[in-house]
C-alpha positions as CSV (number, residue, x, y, z in Angstrom):
1,M,0.3,-0.2,-0.1
2,K,2.9,2.6,0.5
3,K,4.9,1.5,-2.3
4,W,1.5,2.6,-4.5
5,L,0.8,5.6,-2.6
6,K,4.5,6.6,-2.8
7,K,3.9,6.1,-6.6
8,I,0.8,8.1,-6.8
9,K,3.1,10.9,-5.2
10,E,5.9,10.4,-7.4
11,I,3.1,10.7,-10.5
12,K,1.4,13.8,-9.1
13,E,4.5,15.8,-8.6
14,Q,5.2,15.3,-12.5
15,K,4.5,17.5,-15.3
16,N,0.5,17.0,-16.2
17,G,1.0,14.4,-13.3
18,K,-2.6,15.9,-11.7
19,A,-3.9,14.9,-15.0
20,I,-2.4,11.8,-15.6
21,L,-3.9,10.8,-12.3
22,F,-7.4,11.9,-13.1
23,F,-7.9,10.0,-16.4
24,G,-6.1,7.2,-15.1
25,F,-8.9,7.1,-12.1
26,Y,-12.0,7.2,-14.6
27,M,-10.3,4.3,-16.7
28,I,-10.2,2.2,-13.9
29,F,-14.5,3.2,-12.5
30,F,-14.9,2.6,-16.4
31,L,-13.4,-0.6,-16.9
32,V,-15.4,-2.1,-13.3
33,L,-18.3,-0.9,-14.2
34,I,-18.7,-2.5,-17.3
35,L,-17.2,-6.0,-16.0
36,T,-19.9,-5.7,-13.1
37,I,-22.6,-5.2,-15.5
38,K,-21.4,-7.7,-17.6
39,F,-21.0,-10.2,-15.1
40,S,-24.6,-10.0,-13.7
41,E,-26.6,-10.4,-16.6
42,K,-29.3,-12.5,-15.6
43,R,-29.7,-15.7,-17.2
44,P,-32.5,-16.9,-19.7
45,L,-34.5,-18.3,-17.0
46,P,-33.4,-16.9,-13.3
47,S,-32.9,-18.9,-11.0
48,A,-35.1,-19.1,-7.7
49,D,-33.0,-16.5,-5.8
50,E,-33.5,-14.0,-8.7
51,Y,-37.0,-14.5,-7.9
52,E,-36.8,-12.6,-4.2
53,K,-37.4,-9.4,-4.3
54,G,-37.2,-7.7,-0.6
55,S,-40.5,-7.9,1.1
56,K,-42.6,-7.5,-1.7
57,Y,-42.7,-11.3,-3.5
58,T,-40.7,-14.5,-3.4
59,F,-41.6,-17.6,-5.9
60,Y,-39.6,-20.0,-7.5
61,L,-40.1,-21.5,-11.2
62,D,-37.1,-23.9,-10.4
63,N,-39.9,-26.4,-10.3
64,I,-40.8,-26.1,-13.8
65,A,-37.7,-25.5,-15.4
66,G,-36.9,-28.5,-14.6
67,N,-39.0,-30.6,-17.7
68,N,-41.2,-32.9,-15.8
69,Y,-44.1,-32.4,-15.2
70,H,-48.1,-32.9,-16.1
71,Y,-49.2,-29.7,-17.5
72,V,-52.8,-28.7,-18.4
73,Y,-52.6,-25.3,-21.2
74,T,-56.0,-23.7,-21.2
75,I,-56.3,-20.8,-24.1
76,T,-59.5,-19.1,-25.0
77,Q,-59.1,-16.6,-27.3
78,D,-62.7,-14.6,-28.0
79,G,-64.6,-17.5,-26.6
80,V,-63.3,-20.2,-28.2
81,K,-61.0,-22.8,-25.9
82,Y,-57.8,-24.8,-27.0
83,E,-56.9,-26.8,-23.9
84,Y,-53.9,-29.2,-24.1
85,D,-53.6,-32.2,-21.3
86,G,-50.1,-34.0,-21.4
87,V,-46.9,-34.5,-19.8
88,K,-43.2,-33.3,-20.5
89,Y,-39.9,-35.3,-19.7
90,N,-36.9,-32.9,-20.9
91,E,-37.4,-32.1,-24.5
92,Q,-40.4,-35.0,-25.1
93,E,-44.0,-34.3,-24.8
94,L,-47.2,-37.1,-25.1
95,F,-50.1,-34.7,-24.8
96,K,-53.9,-34.9,-26.6
97,F,-55.1,-31.4,-28.4
98,N,-59.1,-32.1,-29.8
99,L,-59.3,-35.5,-29.1
100,K,-56.3,-36.4,-30.9
101,D,-52.6,-38.0,-29.0
102,Y,-49.8,-36.0,-30.4
103,Y,-46.0,-36.5,-29.2
104,R,-42.8,-33.5,-29.7
105,N,-39.6,-34.2,-29.4
106,D,-37.8,-30.5,-29.1
107,D,-39.2,-28.6,-32.0
108,N,-40.8,-31.9,-34.0
109,F,-44.3,-32.6,-33.8
110,F,-46.4,-35.8,-34.6
111,I,-49.9,-36.9,-34.7
112,N,-51.3,-40.0,-34.5
113,N,-53.6,-40.8,-36.7
114,G,-53.5,-44.3,-36.9
115,I,-49.7,-44.1,-37.2
116,W,-47.2,-41.6,-36.2
117,L,-47.3,-39.0,-38.9
118,K,-45.0,-35.7,-38.9
119,N,-47.5,-32.6,-38.3
120,E,-47.0,-28.8,-37.5
121,S,-47.4,-27.6,-34.1
122,P,-50.7,-28.0,-32.5
123,Y,-49.8,-25.0,-29.7
124,V,-51.6,-21.6,-30.5
125,Y,-49.2,-18.0,-28.8
126,D,-46.7,-21.3,-27.7
127,K,-44.3,-18.1,-27.0
128,F,-46.2,-17.9,-24.0
129,L,-45.9,-21.5,-23.3
130,D,-42.1,-21.6,-23.2
131,I,-40.8,-21.0,-19.8
132,N,-38.1,-18.8,-20.8
133,N,-40.1,-16.6,-22.0
134,V,-42.9,-16.7,-19.4
135,A,-39.5,-16.1,-16.9
136,Q,-38.4,-12.8,-18.6
137,I,-42.0,-11.7,-18.9
138,I,-43.3,-11.9,-15.2
139,E,-39.3,-10.1,-14.6
140,A,-40.6,-7.3,-16.8
141,A,-43.7,-6.8,-15.2
142,T,-44.9,-4.3,-12.4
143,Y,-45.9,-6.1,-9.3
144,D,-49.3,-5.4,-8.1
145,S,-50.2,-7.1,-5.0
146,K,-50.4,-10.5,-3.3
147,T,-52.8,-12.5,-1.7
148,S,-52.0,-15.0,1.5
149,Y,-54.5,-18.3,2.3
150,D,-54.1,-19.7,5.7
151,N,-52.6,-23.6,3.9
152,G,-49.3,-21.0,3.0
153,R,-50.2,-20.8,-0.5
154,E,-49.8,-17.2,-2.7
155,R,-51.2,-15.4,-5.3
156,Y,-49.3,-12.4,-6.4
157,N,-50.7,-10.4,-9.2
158,F,-48.8,-8.3,-11.6
159,L,-49.5,-5.4,-14.8
160,I,-47.8,-5.7,-18.0
161,S,-48.2,-3.4,-21.3
162,S,-48.7,-5.0,-24.7
163,N,-45.7,-2.5,-25.9
164,T,-43.3,-4.7,-23.2
165,L,-44.6,-8.0,-24.2
166,N,-43.9,-6.9,-28.2
167,Q,-40.6,-6.0,-27.2
168,K,-40.2,-9.2,-25.0
169,L,-41.6,-11.1,-27.0
170,D,-41.1,-10.1,-31.1
171,N,-38.5,-7.7,-30.4
172,I,-40.8,-5.1,-32.1
173,D,-40.9,-1.4,-30.6
174,S,-44.9,-0.2,-30.8
175,D,-46.0,2.9,-28.8
176,Y,-50.1,1.8,-27.8
177,F,-51.9,3.7,-25.4
178,E,-54.0,1.0,-23.3
179,E,-54.9,-0.3,-20.3
180,P,-52.5,-3.1,-18.9
181,N,-52.5,-6.8,-19.3
182,E,-52.9,-8.7,-16.0
183,I,-50.5,-11.8,-15.3
184,V,-51.5,-14.0,-11.9
185,V,-48.9,-16.3,-10.3
186,S,-50.1,-18.8,-8.0
187,T,-47.6,-20.6,-5.6
188,D,-47.9,-23.8,-3.3
189,K,-46.9,-23.4,0.3
190,D,-43.7,-23.7,-0.5
191,K,-43.6,-20.7,-2.9
192,Y,-43.1,-23.1,-6.2
193,V,-45.0,-22.0,-9.0
194,E,-47.9,-24.0,-10.0
195,E,-50.1,-22.1,-11.8
196,I,-49.7,-18.9,-14.3
197,I,-52.7,-17.1,-15.7
198,F,-52.1,-14.2,-18.9
199,N,-54.9,-11.9,-18.9
200,L,-54.2,-10.5,-22.4
201,D,-57.1,-8.8,-23.4
202,S,-55.0,-5.5,-24.0
203,Y,-52.2,-7.3,-25.8
204,C,-54.5,-9.2,-28.4
205,T,-57.0,-6.4,-28.9
206,M,-54.2,-4.1,-30.1
207,N,-51.9,-6.6,-31.8
208,K,-55.5,-7.8,-33.9
209,F,-54.8,-11.2,-32.7
210,C,-58.6,-10.6,-32.0
211,Q,-61.9,-9.1,-31.2
212,N,-62.2,-9.0,-27.9
213,S,-60.4,-11.0,-25.2
214,L,-57.5,-14.0,-24.8
215,E,-56.8,-15.9,-21.5
216,I,-53.5,-18.2,-21.4
217,K,-53.7,-20.4,-18.5
218,L,-50.7,-22.8,-17.4
219,A,-51.2,-25.1,-14.6
220,Y,-48.6,-28.0,-13.3
221,D,-48.4,-30.3,-11.1
222,R,-47.0,-33.8,-10.4
223,F,-43.5,-32.4,-10.7
224,E,-40.7,-35.1,-11.0
225,E,-43.1,-37.9,-11.1
226,I,-43.3,-38.6,-15.3
227,E,-41.1,-41.4,-16.3
228,E,-38.8,-41.2,-19.5
229,I,-41.2,-40.7,-22.8
230,K,-40.0,-43.2,-25.4
231,N,-40.4,-42.3,-28.4
232,P,-43.5,-43.6,-30.4
233,V,-42.5,-42.5,-33.9
234,E,-39.2,-45.4,-34.3
């Protein structure tokens, strides 16, 4: 430490020494600032601790991120319901939609019509089904309120603008003046998320995806209970 102080004193006594120290300090300051920002960037899917927001709310998505669960996705657009009931094991899924059996392996979809045939994705509004997108949307939303129940379960309410959703999901900069959309997150007694509801009437109508209303309900259970899915196509 004494050597550093002596060196600084020597530089200060040189011609233009004060200027050298001034610019040297700010170079070090901005270098530290850049490194701090770089290494503090959040991952696409925040870990449990990153959802601890002081005393306002605490919940975890780790159980869903584990990709082993039973799910029911219910999407209701202008009164028309789309329901997907299935199980997920890593990148594979088996689910029912419109009384048909589907198999998914990563981005490849197959439908069982007596034999398994390759098919387009039957999911509507699939960007809201991706847990990485869901995590980023919740993170960008504004906390509104919380309801706590006697059994330890909790219900969190958030608000988010259609402009923010457009930016997060499609990298589109829009400038709508509108009522915000609502997000409801429900947890079990251990603060693990079991259900997420998006009320997206504004997002849907502003982007002309629907005439009046859009609700997306994601329900999860049986975490870590799903056995490995055997590929039925092979």
